[in-house]
C-alpha positions as YAML, in Angstrom:
chain: A
units: angstrom
residues:
- id: 1
  name: PHE
  ca: [2.83, -12.05, -23.56]
- id: 2
  name: GLY
  ca: [3.44, -14.18, -20.62]
- id: 3
  name: TRP
  ca: [3.06, -11.81, -17.99]
- id: 4
  name: TRP
  ca: [-0.11, -10.48, -19.83]
- id: 5
  name: LEU
  ca: [-1.47, -14.35, -19.92]
- id: 6
  name: THR
  ca: [-0.28, -14.82, -16.33]
- id: 7
  name: THR
  ca: [-2.35, -11.69, -15.30]
- id: 8
  name: PHE
  ca: [-5.49, -12.68, -17.26]
- id: 9
  name: LEU
  ca: [-5.42, -16.40, -15.81]
- id: 10
  name: ILE
  ca: [-5.06, -15.03, -12.09]
- id: 11
  name: THR
  ca: [-7.78, -12.60, -12.75]
- id: 12
  name: TRP
  ca: [-10.02, -14.81, -14.29]
- id: 13
  name: ILE
  ca: [-9.84, -17.80, -12.12]
- id: 14
  name: HIS
  ca: [-10.33, -15.37, -9.09]
- id: 15
  name: GLU
  ca: [-13.44, -14.02, -10.42]
- id: 16
  name: LEU
  ca: [-14.88, -17.75, -11.31]
- id: 17
  name: TRP
  ca: [-13.97, -18.71, -7.51]
- id: 18
  name: GLU
  ca: [-14.49, -15.55, -5.49]
- id: 19
  name: PRO
  ca: [-18.39, -15.56, -5.63]
- id: 20
  name: ARG
  ca: [-18.75, -19.06, -4.34]
- id: 21
  name: LEU
  ca: [-17.12, -17.99, -1.13]
- id: 22
  name: PRO
  ca: [-19.53, -16.87, 1.69]
- id: 23
  name: LEU
  ca: [-19.25, -13.29, 3.18]
- id: 24
  name: GLU
  ca: [-18.00, -13.63, 6.94]
- id: 25
  name: PRO
  ca: [-16.42, -11.15, 8.98]
- id: 26
  name: LEU
  ca: [-12.94, -11.97, 10.37]
- id: 27
  name: GLY
  ca: [-13.68, -9.70, 13.38]
- id: 28
  name: ARG
  ca: [-11.44, -7.15, 14.76]
- id: 29
  name: LEU
  ca: [-7.70, -6.99, 13.75]
- id: 30
  name: LYS
  ca: [-4.83, -6.86, 16.14]
- id: 31
  name: LYS
  ca: [-2.95, -3.70, 16.07]
- id: 32
  name: VAL
  ca: [0.18, -5.72, 15.29]
- id: 33
  name: VAL
  ca: [-1.54, -6.72, 12.18]
- id: 34
  name: ILE
  ca: [-2.59, -3.33, 11.21]
- id: 35
  name: ALA
  ca: [0.84, -1.88, 11.85]
- id: 36
  name: LEU
  ca: [2.48, -4.46, 9.32]
- id: 37
  name: PRO
  ca: [2.29, -1.83, 6.56]
- id: 38
  name: LEU
  ca: [3.82, 0.89, 8.66]
- id: 39
  name: VAL
  ca: [6.69, -1.40, 8.94]
- id: 40
  name: GLY
  ca: [6.99, -1.86, 5.22]
- id: 41
  name: TYR
  ca: [6.42, 1.72, 4.54]
- id: 42
  name: GLY
  ca: [9.05, 2.65, 7.42]
- id: 43
  name: SER
  ca: [11.68, 0.33, 5.76]
- id: 44
  name: LEU
  ca: [11.45, 1.88, 2.28]
- id: 45
  name: CYS
  ca: [12.05, 5.37, 4.32]
- id: 46
  name: LEU
  ca: [15.10, 3.93, 5.65]
- id: 47
  name: GLY
  ca: [16.01, 2.82, 2.28]
- id: 48
  name: GLY
  ca: [15.62, 5.97, 0.89]
- id: 49
  name: LEU
  ca: [17.64, 7.58, 3.74]
- id: 50
  name: PHE
  ca: [20.69, 5.30, 3.49]
- id: 51
  name: VAL
  ca: [20.71, 4.30, -0.03]
- id: 52
  name: GLY
  ca: [18.94, 7.31, -1.83]
- id: 53
  name: LEU
  ca: [20.47, 8.39, -5.09]
- id: 54
  name: PRO
  ca: [21.54, 11.44, -5.71]
- id: 55
  name: VAL
  ca: [23.18, 11.70, -2.16]
- id: 56
  name: ASP
  ca: [21.78, 15.15, -1.58]
- id: 57
  name: THR
  ca: [18.30, 13.82, -1.84]
- id: 58
  name: ARG
  ca: [18.75, 11.33, 0.95]
- id: 59
  name: ILE
  ca: [17.51, 13.85, 3.80]
- id: 60
  name: VAL
  ca: [14.41, 14.15, 1.93]
- id: 61
  name: SER
  ca: [12.88, 10.78, 2.78]
- id: 62
  name: PRO
  ca: [12.77, 11.33, 6.65]
- id: 63
  name: PHE
  ca: [10.61, 14.34, 6.18]
- id: 64
  name: ALA
  ca: [8.47, 13.11, 3.23]
- id: 65
  name: MET
  ca: [7.88, 9.85, 4.28]
- id: 66
  name: GLY
  ca: [8.55, 9.86, 8.03]
- id: 67
  name: LEU
  ca: [6.36, 12.21, 8.98]
- id: 68
  name: PRO
  ca: [3.26, 10.85, 7.71]
- id: 69
  name: LEU
  ca: [4.71, 7.19, 9.37]
- id: 70
  name: LEU
  ca: [4.91, 8.97, 12.70]
- id: 71
  name: LEU
  ca: [1.44, 10.46, 12.55]
- id: 72
  name: ALA
  ca: [-0.12, 7.14, 11.64]
- id: 73
  name: LEU
  ca: [2.09, 5.48, 14.27]
- id: 74
  name: VAL
  ca: [0.29, 8.12, 16.97]
- id: 75
  name: ARG
  ca: [-2.98, 7.26, 15.64]
- id: 76
  name: LEU
  ca: [-2.40, 3.60, 15.94]
- id: 77
  name: ALA
  ca: [-1.40, 3.95, 19.48]
- id: 78
  name: GLU
  ca: [-4.75, 5.80, 20.55]
- id: 79
  name: PRO
  ca: [-6.67, 3.63, 22.77]
- id: 80
  name: ASP
  ca: [-10.20, 2.53, 21.12]
- id: 81
  name: GLN
  ca: [-13.17, 4.58, 22.00]
- id: 82
  name: ASP
  ca: [-15.82, 1.71, 21.81]
- id: 83
  name: GLY
  ca: [-13.86, -1.33, 20.99]
- id: 84
  name: LYS
  ca: [-15.78, -1.83, 17.86]
- id: 85
  name: ALA
  ca: [-13.91, -2.49, 14.41]
- id: 86
  name: VAL
  ca: [-16.60, -0.29, 12.60]
- id: 87
  name: ASP
  ca: [-19.42, 2.01, 13.53]
- id: 88
  name: THR
  ca: [-22.70, -0.02, 13.77]
- id: 89
  name: ASN
  ca: [-25.13, 3.15, 14.28]
- id: 90
  name: LEU
  ca: [-26.87, 3.48, 10.84]
- id: 91
  name: GLU
  ca: [-29.46, 6.05, 12.22]
- id: 92
  name: GLY
  ca: [-27.30, 8.79, 11.37]
- id: 93
  name: ALA
  ca: [-26.93, 7.30, 7.70]
...
């Protein structure tokens, strides 16, 4: 019951508080900040590689998680085309 009550109170307080916050854009995020979830995902991949049970499945982690991680890192390393965080051209929409 305690976790249910805690979750309910946090959600309820957020629902009361959030409409009062002004919507202000934060601007463009730095690539270091964008890469933080990739660092966490990579650490899970390494954890599965070194501590995975059963032992025979340890080799699955680098392929199942490493390939998407590598592709995301390559995509993150690409230079920006226009330097904008989002496409502001609404004519095609």
